[in-house]
C-alpha positions in Angstrom: 34.9 40.2 -3.0 37.6 42.7 -2.8 39.2 43.1 0.6 40.7 46.5 1.3 43.8 46.3 3.4 44.2 49.2 5.8 47.6 49.9 7.2 47.8 49.0 10.8 49.1 51.8 13.1 51.0 50.5 15.9 51.5 52.8 18.9 55.0 54.0 19.3 56.7 54.7 22.5 58.9 57.8 22.5 61.4 58.4 25.1 61.9 62.0 26.2 64.8 63.7 24.5 67.5 64.3 27.0 69.2 66.6 24.5 66.2 68.9 24.2 65.6 68.9 28.0 69.2 69.6 28.6 69.2 72.5 26.1 66.1 74.1 27.6 67.5 73.8 31.1 70.8 75.3 30.0 69.0 78.2 28.3 67.0 78.7 31.5 70.1 78.7 33.7 71.9 81.1 31.3 68.9 83.5 31.4 68.7 83.3 35.2 72.5 83.9 35.5 72.3 86.8 33.1 69.4 88.4 35.0 71.1 88.0 38.3 74.4 89.4 37.0 72.5 92.4 35.5 70.7 93.0 38.8 74.0 92.9 40.8 75.7 95.2 38.3 72.9 97.8 38.5 72.9 97.5 42.3 76.7 98.1 42.4 76.4 101.1 40.1 73.5 102.5 42.3 75.5 102.2 45.5 78.6 103.8 44.0 76.7 106.6 42.5 74.7 107.2 45.7 77.9 107.4 47.7 79.2 110.1 45.3 76.2 112.3 46.2 76.1 111.3 49.9 79.9 111.9 50.4 79.6 115.3 48.7 76.9 116.3 51.2 78.9 115.0 54.2 82.2 116.6 53.1 80.5 120.0 52.4 78.6 119.8 55.7 81.4 118.8 58.0 84.6 119.8 56.1 86.5 116.5 56.1 89.5 118.1 54.5 88.9 116.7 51.0 87.0 119.0 48.6 86.0 121.1 51.6 88.9 122.2 53.9 88.6 121.5 57.6 86.8 124.3 59.4 85.1 125.5 56.2 82.1 123.1 56.4 78.5 124.2 56.3 78.2 123.7 60.0 81.2 126.0 60.5 79.5 128.9 58.6 80.9 128.0 55.2 78.9 128.2 52.0 78.5 125.0 49.9 77.7 127.1 46.8 79.7 130.2 47.0 83.1 128.9 45.9 81.7 127.0 42.9 79.1 129.4 41.6 81.3 132.5 42.1 84.0 130.9 40.0 81.7 130.3 37.0 83.5 132.0 34.0 81.6 131.0 30.9 78.1 130.2 29.6 74.8 132.0 29.3 74.0 131.9 33.0 77.4 133.2 34.3 76.0 136.4 35.9 73.0 134.5 37.3 75.2 132.0 39.0 77.2 134.8 40.5 74.1 136.3 41.9 73.1 132.9 43.4 76.5 132.2 44.9 76.3 131.9 48.7 72.6 132.7 48.9 70.9 130.8 51.7 68.1 129.3 49.6 70.7 128.1 47.1 72.8 126.5 49.8 69.7 124.7 51.2 68.4 123.5 47.9 71.8 122.3 46.8 72.5 120.4 50.0 69.0 118.9 50.3 69.4 117.8 46.7 72.7 116.0 47.4 71.3 114.4 50.6 68.0 113.3 49.0 69.6 111.8 45.9 72.3 110.2 47.9 70.0 108.6 50.4 67.5 107.5 47.7 70.2 105.8 45.6 72.0 104.1 48.6 68.7 102.8 50.0 67.2 102.0 46.7 63.9 103.9 47.2 62.2 106.8 45.3 64.6 106.3 42.4 62.2 108.1 40.0 62.2 111.2 42.2 66.0 110.9 42.6 66.3 110.8 38.8 64.3 114.0 38.3 66.2 115.9 41.1 69.6 114.5 40.2 69.2 115.3 36.5 68.1 118.9 37.3 71.1 119.4 39.6 73.5 117.9 37.0 72.0 120.0 34.2 72.6 123.2 36.2 76.1 122.2 37.1 76.7 121.3 33.4 75.6 124.8 32.4 77.8 126.3 35.1 80.9 124.6 33.7 79.7 125.1 30.1 81.8 122.5 28.2 81.1 124.0 24.8 83.1 127.2 25.6 86.6 127.3 24.1 87.4 130.5 26.0 86.4 131.9 29.3 84.9 135.3 29.8 88.3 136.8 30.4 89.6 135.4 27.1 91.7 132.6 28.5 91.4 129.1 27.2 88.7 127.1 28.9 90.7 123.8 28.5 87.4 122.0 28.1 88.1 118.3 27.4 84.9 117.8 25.5 82.4 120.2 23.9 79.4 118.3 25.1 79.9 115.3 27.4 81.3 115.7 30.9 80.8 113.8 34.2 77.6 115.7 35.1 75.9 114.5 32.0 77.2 110.9 32.6 75.8 111.0 36.2 72.4 112.2 35.0 72.2 109.4 32.4 73.3 106.9 35.1 70.6 108.0 37.5 67.9 107.8 34.9 69.0 104.3 33.8 69.0 103.1 37.4 65.4 104.4 37.9 64.3 102.9 34.6 65.8 99.5 35.5 64.3 99.4 39.0 67.7 99.0 40.5 66.5 99.4 44.1 65.2 95.8 44.3 68.7 94.3 44.7 70.7 95.2 47.7 68.2 97.9 48.5 64.7 98.5 50.0 63.1 98.9 46.6 60.7 95.9 47.0 59.6 97.0 50.4 59.1 100.6 49.3 57.1 99.5 46.2 54.6 97.7 48.5 53.7 100.7 50.5 50.1 101.8 49.8 51.0 105.4 48.9 53.7 104.1 46.5 51.3 101.6 44.9 48.8 104.3 44.3 51.4 106.8 43.0 53.9 105.0 40.8 55.9 108.2 40.3 57.1 107.7 43.9 59.0 104.5 43.0 
């Protein structure tokens, strides 16, 4: 009678691999650190960019003596747009900007834009709206300066440092990036804002 021998399987006790656990924990810690660093970097960029807009509004309103001389602020009867728009000397909208210079509606739109974008960025709320408004403002200011021009309308050199990229374009891209990254959640009121019923129902308000 043939006897068939079956190999006996003995249970093996395996100890957890400390190497694997340590590697996974290290990867998790690295990811968490990277995420936190990114959030803080975006928050810092948001606050700095917001201060640029907010300071421009305050200086043009009260005339702190920096870009706007003392006594020439908006509350003193000065015009926030007249100096800049009347000095436009190149580009396809040169005459249009001259017509807009100093107009009441232009002053109000410009100042409300500076205030709205500045407050939104500093507080971390309504970043998508701020991105739309800020990009529109920066686009108009880019056209006003018209970097592609080598010469001004009077024939003199424009001294443009770059035919395409200037700080207005950079600011526009920064604001769009901040909105896309949801940068208002860190050091801002973005989380609280997103929980409001009207904001939950209309995501374009975030």
